[in-house]
N, C-alpha and C positions, 0 to 999 in steps of 0.2 A: 505494499498500501501506500501512495506516495505520502510523505511526507509535507504536510501545510507548512506551508511558507509563513515565514513574518516581515509584516510591512510597514514601515512608517514613512507616516504621508506628512513633510513639515508643511505648513500652511493648506488649510482648508477655507479657500478662495475662489476666485476664479472656478481657476485648474482643479487645485486637490480637492474641493470639495467633490468631484467628478470624481476624480482617480480615483479616492474612498469610495464610492459609489461602483465604479468597472469592476477596485481587487475585490469588495468583500461579495459582489455579486457571482465570483469566479472563484470563491471559498476560500479566501486570505483570511491571514488573523489582521487586520488592520488597526494601525492604531495612529488616531492624528493629534496635531501639533495646533494650536493657533496661538499668536499672542495676544488676540482678543476671545471673538468668537464666530463662527458663520452667519455671513450674512452683514458683517460690522462695515461702516460708510469711511475708513481712514485706509483705504485703499482705494484699486480703482471698480469694483463694483456695486458702485453706487448708483446713485439718480435717476432711479425708477424706471428708465428703460434703457436700453440699448440696440442697435439696429443688428436687424438680423438679414442677408440678403446673398442671394445665389450667385449673380456677376458681380464679379472682381473687379475692378480699375488699378491692381496694379500688377496683378502675376496669377494667368489662367490656373497653373498647375495648385493652387489651391483650393481648386472648384471639386475633385474627388474627395477631398478633405470636407470640406462643406455639406457634401452628401451623405457622409458620416455621420456626421455632424447632426443629419439634419435626422436622418430615421433614430437615434440615438436622443434626442428632445421628443421626437413624436413617443418613445420607449419608456423616457423618463415622463411624461405626463401622464400612460397610458395607469402606469405603476404604482405612482401614488396622488390621481386624481385631482393634480392640479393645473388648471394653465399657466406655463410656463412661459409661451409664444405664442403671440398672436399675426397673423400672415395677414399684413391688410396692405399689401404692394409695396414697392420703394420705386421710387424716381431718382435715375443718376442721372446726372445732367451737368453741361460745362462746353465749352468751347470746341467746337466738331470737328479742329486739327490739333487740341492737346493730348500729349502724349498718351495722357491714363485715357482719356476718350477713346482713342486709338483700339487702345489693348482693351474699353469694354467691346467694339463692334469685334475684334477674332475672337475674343471669349465667347460669345453667344452665338459667332457661327460654329466655333470648334466642336464647343459642349450643349448644344442645341439647346439652349435655356428659354426656359417658357418667359417669351417676353413680347413687348410692342413697341416700338418707333414713334416719337408722337413730335409731330410738328408745331409751331407755337401757336397757332388757331386752336389744334385739340388742348396745348396744356390751358390757353386762357378760357376755352369752354368747361374742360373737367376741373380743374382745379384751378379757378379763380383766386387761390389764397396764393399761387406762387407766380411770378413775376419771373422771366427769361431775356437773353441777350438774343439780338440778332446774331445770326450764324451760329446757336447752341445745338447739340444734340441731345434731346432729351429718353431718355430709355427706360419703359416704367418694365420694372425685374417683378414679376409676376409674386413668384415663391419667394416675396421677401414681407419683412413687418417688422417688428419690437420683438422683444426680451425681457424677461423683468430678472435683474441680478441679485438683489436683493433673494427676493422669494428664489431663485434661482437656488442658489448657493446655500440658503436654508435645508430648501427642499431636497437636494442635491446627500446634502450632511445628515440629514437625518433619515433616509432612506439608508443610506451607509448602516448605518446605529440600527437598521430595523434589522440589517440583512449583516447582525456581527461587529459590528468594526466600534471601535471606542474612540471618542474624540474627545483630548485634554484642552478645554479653553482656560484663555488667560493664562498659557503655560507658554512663554516662550524660551526657544530652541537655541542655545548659546551654540555649541556645537555639532558637527555632522563630521563623522569619522571615521575613514576606513580600517576595518579589522585585520590584521597580517590573517593570511590564511581566508579572507571570507568574512565577510557581514559590516555590518555597522552601526558604530556607537551612538546615540542620541544624548546628547548632553543637556539637562534642564538644570534649572537652580534648584530642584528636589534632586537632583540625582541622575544618574546615566544609565541608559536602556540599551540593549543591544537587538540587533533584526537581521536578518538575513537580507535583507534589502531598503533601501530609504528611496521614495519619491520626494522630490525638496522642489514646492513649488512656491517662493518667499516673496515672488511680485515687487515690489519696490526695495521689500530690504535683503535682495540677494547678495549688492556687494558690502553688507551689515556679515551675514552667515559665513558667506564664501569668499572672504580679502581677496586671497589668489588666484581670481579665475584670470584667463590671460586676454578675455571678451569684455571690452567696456559695455555695460547695462548703464546708458543714463537717465537718471529720474527727471520726469516733467510735472511742473503743477498745471492740474489742467481744470477749467471751467467748465459748469453747467449752468444755464439762464433761462429759466422757464418765461415765456410772454404771453399775454391774455390779446385776446383778440377784441378789435373796434366794437363789434357786432358778433351778435348770438349766431352759431356757424347751423346749417343745415344739419336736424340730425339725420339724412340720406346723403350728406356731402361722401364724399368718398376723402378719406386719411390719409394717403401712406407718407410712411417715412419718408424722407428727401437727403438726398446727398449729393453737392455740388462739388465739378472739381475749377480748376481757372487759379485768379489771380491771388482770392482768398476764398480757399477750401474748409469748407462748413458742410455739417447736416445739421438732421432736425428729425424729429420725431415728437407728431403729438399724443399728450397724453392718455391713458388708458379713458377718461375719464370725459375727454374731448374738450375739455376744458383751457388746456393751457398749451403751450408748443413747446416743447426745449429746443436747445439750440449749443453745438459744443463746435470747439473750433479745431485748426491741423494744431501738429507740432511745431509750425515755425511760429505760434501764437502762443504757446507754451514756456514758464518762466523753469530753467531750470529749479533743483531741489537740491540742498546740498547734504542733508539731513532730512532724511525720509521720519524719524522719532521728533520733528520739529516742524512739522508743516504748518505756515501761512495761510490760516482759511479766512483771511479777511479780504476782500475784492475793494481795490483802490474802485474811486469813480472811474479815471483812465482807462483801467481794465475793460471796461464796457463801450468805449469806442468802435471796435472791431464790430461787435454787437450792434450797435447800432446803424452803422454803416450798414451793413447785413440785410438789418429789417427793412428800412426805408429803400434798398435797391431792392432787394428781392421777393419781401413779406411784408408790405404796404397795408395790408389787410391785420396787422399786427402794430400793437401799442408798443414801440420803442422801449420803455420804461420797465425793466425786469419786475418780475413777482413774488424770484425768489430763484437763489445764488446757493452754489454748490461748488466745494473747492474737491478734485481730486489727485490722484498720484499714476503714473502711467510709465514702464520700463521702458527705452528704445535701446536698438544697437544700431551698430551703425550700417546696416545693409538694412534694416528693417526686419527681418527675418527673423526669428524665436531661435532662442540656446534650445533645442529638444534633443536627448539624449542621455549616453552614458558617461557619465567625466572619464576623459582618456587618463587611464592606469587605476580607477576605479570602477570597475564593473557593477558594483552592487550601487549603486548612485544614481540614481536617473533624475536629471533638472531638465527642468521649464522653466524657463524665464526670457524678459523681455520681447513679449508680444505685440510690442509698437501700435498697443491700440486697437489691435485689431481682434482680439484673444476672446473675447467673450463668445459670439457666433459657434467659433471653434470649439468653447471648451470640452464640450458631451465627446469628442472622435480628442482631443488630445488628452483626454484624460482616461480613454480607453488605448491609446497610444502607451499613456505612461505602464497602464496596466499589463499592455503586453510586454515593454522593454524591462518593468523590473521580475515577471514570473518566466518570461522565455528568454530571453535576453536579444529578442529580435519583435519585429511588428511586420504583416502584411501590409501596412496604408502605407501610398507614394509617397513616403518623404524625403525620397533622397534628394531633394533640390535643399532641403532643410538641413540632413543631416550625411555621414559619411560612416556607413553600416551598421547605423544604430548608436553612432559617436556623434557628440558635438562636434563639426569641423573646426577646425583653428583656423 
């Protein structure tokens, strides 16, 4: 009879909660650690909604991973009876000659994605809340919408616990150390435990926990802002999420209750974070200027004064591709970090890949463009 593998999950947030679920579902003995608790708002997994989309603007090789995530989103919802994702569609738009919009055209053609190309007249008629520029390409991604980050993290963690996982809340991990001959030691303020393997998903604290990494994960402070419409919106109106590429990239998501619209900006508008333990959560008035310009130019139906602001952290790599795989020389440590603002829609797939790597040492998922034989590429 095969020995049951004991696996630590360090960080039970966006990816870690999913990894705990997938590991527990396969019969592993799982112990999760979190410096706070699943669903907290001190990292990247907050803000009520995140975009889920099939159409990719940066690299079409993510499409098979999105499809794997799509199936797992459905599975987790079926297992728990919770609506974690709502498919409302998403508009991807920007100047037709922009490199990312050219990628959009290539991706939808290559992968046969369910989409519709709209002209300015169709956008004005169907989505009067949006204003597009002359020369824009607008693609409606039909298999898209939003996911609920806080609810998803708590639900995945709870499902993992129902399957036998244990989660140690408010227990920061101080060290993850490979053991000679195999295995990993996890040190916290209360002692040290040994495991067969560890899945390390530390979010913006990756530099604190693993200071000797040969790859840089830069942490940035991201602002989300919510805006009210000038007038009540029709209950029958289409309310897709939307993403704009171009001179000022941004995204937007109508709130689940239909009352507000959440806007977020690209990395270029984020400020660096020197210490993730000392995140500045106060938004200065001048930080809202770009939001105001976006509302006035592209969303004239919204009041440009936000009614709610939140601050989060995101980790970016130089390539914007995440660090996924075994650490070189540490086959029992699997790291997933630096998702560069793209992680949430992929999180169930990444949790499943983490389980593959921790339990089998390999995965059948197409991640060769991210890793080298299951190891993080130097």
